[in-house]
C-alpha positions as CSV (number, residue, x, y, z in Angstrom):
1,M,0.0,0.0,0.0
2,R,1.1,3.5,-0.7
3,L,0.2,6.6,1.5
4,K,0.4,10.2,0.6
5,L,0.9,12.5,3.6
6,T,0.1,16.2,3.3
7,L,1.8,18.0,6.2
8,R,1.2,21.6,7.3
9,Q,4.3,23.6,8.1
10,Q,4.1,25.1,11.6
11,R,6.1,28.2,11.0
12,P,6.2,30.5,8.0
13,V,9.8,29.5,7.4
14,E,11.4,26.2,8.2
15,Y,15.0,25.1,7.8
16,L,15.9,21.6,6.8
17,P,19.1,19.8,6.0
18,L,19.9,19.1,2.3
19,N,20.0,15.3,3.0
20,T,16.7,14.9,4.7
21,G,16.6,11.1,4.4
22,Y,18.1,10.4,7.9
23,H,15.8,12.9,9.6
24,L,12.7,11.6,7.8
25,A,13.7,8.0,8.8
26,S,14.1,9.1,12.4
27,A,10.7,10.8,12.2
28,I,9.1,7.7,10.8
29,Y,10.5,5.5,13.6
30,A,9.4,8.0,16.2
31,T,5.9,7.9,14.7
32,L,5.9,4.1,14.9
33,A,7.0,4.3,18.5
34,N,3.9,6.4,19.3
35,S,1.9,3.2,18.4
36,S,4.4,0.5,19.6
37,T,7.8,1.1,21.0
38,S,8.7,-2.6,20.7
39,F,7.7,-2.8,17.0
40,A,9.6,0.4,16.2
41,T,12.7,-0.9,18.0
42,Q,12.6,-4.4,16.4
43,L,12.1,-3.0,12.9
44,H,14.9,-0.5,13.4
45,E,17.4,-2.9,14.9
46,Q,16.5,-6.2,13.2
47,G,14.2,-5.7,10.3
48,Y,12.4,-8.7,8.7
49,A,14.1,-11.9,7.6
50,P,13.2,-15.6,7.5
51,E,15.2,-17.8,9.7
52,G,18.7,-18.4,8.4
53,A,18.4,-15.7,5.8
54,R,21.5,-13.5,5.2
55,Q,19.7,-10.4,4.2
56,K,17.3,-8.5,6.3
57,F,14.9,-5.9,4.9
58,K,12.7,-3.2,6.5
59,Y,10.2,-3.5,3.7
60,F,9.3,0.2,3.5
61,T,10.5,3.2,1.7
62,F,9.6,6.9,1.4
63,S,10.1,9.8,-1.0
64,N,12.0,13.0,-0.8
65,L,10.0,15.6,0.9
66,Q,8.0,17.5,-1.7
67,I,8.5,21.2,-0.9
68,P,6.8,23.5,-3.5
69,I,8.4,26.8,-2.3
70,R,12.0,26.3,-1.4
71,T,15.4,27.8,-1.7
72,I,18.9,26.7,-0.8
73,Q,20.8,28.9,1.6
74,Q,24.1,28.1,3.4
75,G,23.8,24.3,2.9
76,Q,20.1,24.2,4.1
77,I,16.7,23.9,2.5
78,V,14.6,26.9,3.3
79,S,10.9,26.1,3.1
80,R,8.3,28.7,2.8
81,S,5.5,26.3,1.9
82,R,2.4,26.1,3.9
83,A,2.0,22.4,3.0
84,V,4.6,19.8,2.0
85,T,4.0,16.2,0.8
86,L,5.6,12.9,1.7
87,F,4.9,9.5,0.1
88,L,5.4,6.2,2.1
89,S,5.0,2.7,0.8
90,S,5.1,-0.8,2.3
91,P,3.6,-4.2,1.6
92,R,3.6,-4.9,5.3
93,E,0.2,-4.2,6.8
94,E,1.6,-4.2,10.3
95,F,4.0,-1.4,9.4
96,L,1.2,0.7,7.9
97,Q,-1.2,0.1,10.9
98,H,1.5,1.3,13.4
99,L,2.4,4.2,11.2
100,L,-1.2,5.4,10.9
101,A,-1.9,4.8,14.7
102,G,1.3,6.8,15.5
103,L,0.3,9.7,13.3
104,F,-3.2,9.9,14.8
105,A,-1.8,9.6,18.3
106,D,0.6,12.5,17.9
107,G,-0.4,14.3,14.8
108,F,3.1,15.8,14.2
109,L,6.2,14.9,12.2
110,R,9.5,16.4,13.5
111,I,12.0,16.6,10.7
112,G,15.3,17.8,12.0
113,G,14.5,21.0,13.8
114,A,11.3,21.6,11.7
115,M,7.8,20.7,12.8
116,F,5.0,19.6,10.5
117,E,1.4,18.8,11.5
118,K,-0.6,16.0,9.9
119,Q,-3.2,17.6,7.6
120,L,-4.3,14.8,5.2
121,I,-3.5,11.1,4.8
122,E,-4.6,9.4,1.5
123,S,-4.3,5.8,0.5
124,L,-3.3,5.6,-3.2
125,P,-4.5,2.9,-5.5
126,D,-2.0,0.4,-7.0
127,P,-1.1,0.9,-10.7
128,E,-2.0,-1.8,-13.2
129,W,1.0,-4.2,-13.2
130,S,2.6,-5.3,-16.4
131,E,5.9,-6.9,-17.6
132,C,7.1,-3.5,-18.9
133,M,6.6,-0.3,-16.8
134,S,8.1,3.1,-16.9
135,F,8.9,5.0,-13.7
136,S,10.1,8.4,-12.6
137,M,11.9,8.7,-9.3
138,L,10.6,10.1,-6.0
139,S,14.0,9.5,-4.4
140,P,17.4,8.4,-5.8
141,L,18.4,4.8,-6.5
142,A,21.5,3.2,-5.1
143,V,23.0,-0.1,-6.2
144,S,26.4,-1.4,-5.1
145,V,28.7,-4.4,-5.3
146,Y,31.5,-5.4,-3.0
147,R,34.9,-5.1,-4.6
148,D,37.6,-7.7,-4.5
149,P,39.5,-7.0,-1.2
150,S,42.8,-7.6,-3.1
151,S,42.2,-4.4,-5.1
152,G,43.0,-2.3,-2.0
153,M,40.0,0.0,-2.6
154,S,36.9,0.7,-0.6
155,T,34.8,-2.4,0.0
156,K,31.8,-1.0,-1.9
157,E,31.5,0.2,-5.4
158,Y,28.3,2.2,-6.3
159,L,27.2,1.6,-9.8
160,R,26.6,4.2,-12.4
161,Y,23.4,4.2,-14.6
162,N,25.3,2.7,-17.5
163,D,26.9,-0.2,-15.7
164,T,26.2,-3.5,-17.4
165,R,25.9,-5.2,-14.0
166,L,23.0,-3.0,-12.7
167,S,20.1,-5.0,-14.1
168,A,21.4,-8.3,-12.6
169,L,22.0,-6.7,-9.2
170,L,18.6,-5.1,-9.1
171,L,17.0,-8.5,-10.0
172,H,19.0,-10.3,-7.3
173,N,17.9,-7.7,-4.7
174,L,14.2,-8.0,-5.7
175,Q,14.3,-11.8,-5.6
176,A,15.7,-11.7,-2.1
177,K,13.0,-9.2,-1.0
178,Y,10.3,-11.4,-2.6
179,R,11.6,-14.5,-0.8
180,G,11.7,-12.7,2.5
181,L,8.1,-11.4,2.0
182,Y,6.4,-14.6,0.7
183,G,8.8,-17.5,1.5
184,S,8.9,-18.7,-2.1
185,E,10.1,-17.8,-5.5
186,P,7.8,-15.7,-7.8
187,A,5.8,-17.5,-10.4
188,E,7.3,-17.5,-13.8
189,G,6.1,-14.6,-16.0
190,D,5.8,-14.1,-19.7
191,V,9.2,-12.3,-20.0
192,P,12.2,-14.6,-19.5
193,F,14.6,-11.8,-18.8
194,F,15.0,-8.7,-16.6
195,L,16.3,-5.4,-17.9
196,V,16.5,-1.8,-16.6
197,T,17.0,1.0,-19.1
198,F,17.4,4.6,-18.1
199,A,15.6,7.2,-20.2
200,P,17.8,8.3,-23.1
201,A,15.8,11.6,-23.6
202,Y,16.3,12.6,-20.0
203,L,20.0,11.6,-20.1
204,K,20.5,13.8,-23.2
205,R,18.7,16.8,-21.6
206,M,20.9,16.5,-18.5
207,E,24.0,16.3,-20.6
208,E,23.0,19.4,-22.6
209,K,22.6,21.2,-19.3
210,G,26.0,20.0,-18.1
211,R,24.5,18.0,-15.3
212,G,24.8,14.4,-14.4
213,V,22.2,12.0,-13.1
214,E,24.3,10.8,-10.1
215,K,24.4,12.5,-6.7
216,L,26.3,11.9,-3.5
217,I,24.1,11.4,-0.5
218,T,25.0,11.1,3.2
219,I,23.2,8.5,5.2
220,K,23.6,7.4,8.8
221,D,23.2,4.0,10.4
222,M,21.5,3.4,13.8
223,N,24.9,4.2,15.5
224,G,25.1,7.6,13.8
225,K,27.9,6.5,11.5
226,E,27.9,8.4,8.2
227,T,28.3,6.8,4.8
228,K,28.5,8.5,1.4
229,V,26.3,6.8,-1.1
230,K,26.4,7.5,-4.8
231,A,22.9,7.3,-6.1
232,I,21.1,7.7,-9.5
233,E,18.3,10.1,-10.2
234,C,16.9,9.3,-13.6
235,P,13.6,7.9,-15.0
236,F,13.8,4.3,-16.2
237,T,11.9,1.5,-17.8
238,I,11.9,-2.0,-16.3
239,T,11.1,-5.2,-18.2
240,G,10.7,-8.4,-16.3
241,N,8.5,-10.4,-13.9
242,R,5.5,-8.3,-12.8
243,E,5.6,-9.7,-9.3
244,L,9.1,-8.5,-8.8
245,I,8.3,-5.1,-10.3
246,K,5.4,-4.8,-7.8
247,V,7.8,-5.6,-4.9
248,G,10.2,-2.9,-6.1
249,Y,7.3,-0.4,-6.3
250,E,6.1,-1.3,-2.8
251,C,9.4,-1.7,-1.0
252,G,11.7,0.4,-3.1
253,F,14.3,-0.5,-5.7
254,G,17.9,-1.1,-4.9
255,E,19.5,-0.5,-1.4
256,N,18.8,1.6,1.7
257,N,15.1,1.9,1.0
258,A,14.3,2.5,4.7
259,M,16.6,5.5,4.5
260,G,14.5,7.0,1.7
261,L,16.2,5.6,-1.4
262,G,14.7,3.8,-4.4
263,M,11.1,5.1,-4.4
264,V,9.4,5.5,-7.7
265,R,6.1,6.5,-9.3
266,V,4.6,5.3,-12.5
267,D,5.3,7.5,-15.5
268,E,2.2,7.1,-17.6
269,R,3.7,9.1,-20.5
270,G,6.7,6.8,-20.9
271,S,10.0,7.1,-19.0
272,G,11.8,10.4,-19.4
273,R,9.6,12.1,-22.0
């Protein structure tokens, strides 16, 4: 299920950090704790995973904060919007129930030093699933691979949009998420392959403007340790098993979804037009 939160800004001007993901994640966990401290703690520290599984997922993601009237000053986002929007998504009903209960119990979302009041919560309908879908991004996408330790370089390499390994790594990630959610492999679909293609028209426009589609984002773990993540922000088309595409839409594509990465929305016009 996907939720759209409309939040009312409490002061005429609010100041937010450029990288809001960590602060939004903290606000979400605090909201969950308003409903159940034990659930929020378990999700934050352990996540979900079947017994014996190597990977643990939180199975939720959220968008960048949508701020209509904003400027950037001295490394901060300055919001002069009366209302801002946040999208959240999860296939876990338990997560959504605690989130909604927490929002109604408190009614406020504290994002860094800024305060926002719950104004409207909407449940959005699912799109029509198919084996080929185009998406635009509500938050950047991160995909990484561990390097060979003998290279003497950093242990993780974040992939660029044109890396030939990207589709296979996204497929492996979605398969692991699906197994964790349903305890089985997805049914075979009509398409025997899996391919992610970033929008050529969008890439060309960014190149003409002298801008790239990759950005460096700072995220923090539960101990406050900072990590620099190179993420991709570009519309894309994905062709493959519709059940896996649905998992990506609900949970987020790629890594660090619970830190606000990998959230998309359907691009009805075709990716990047």
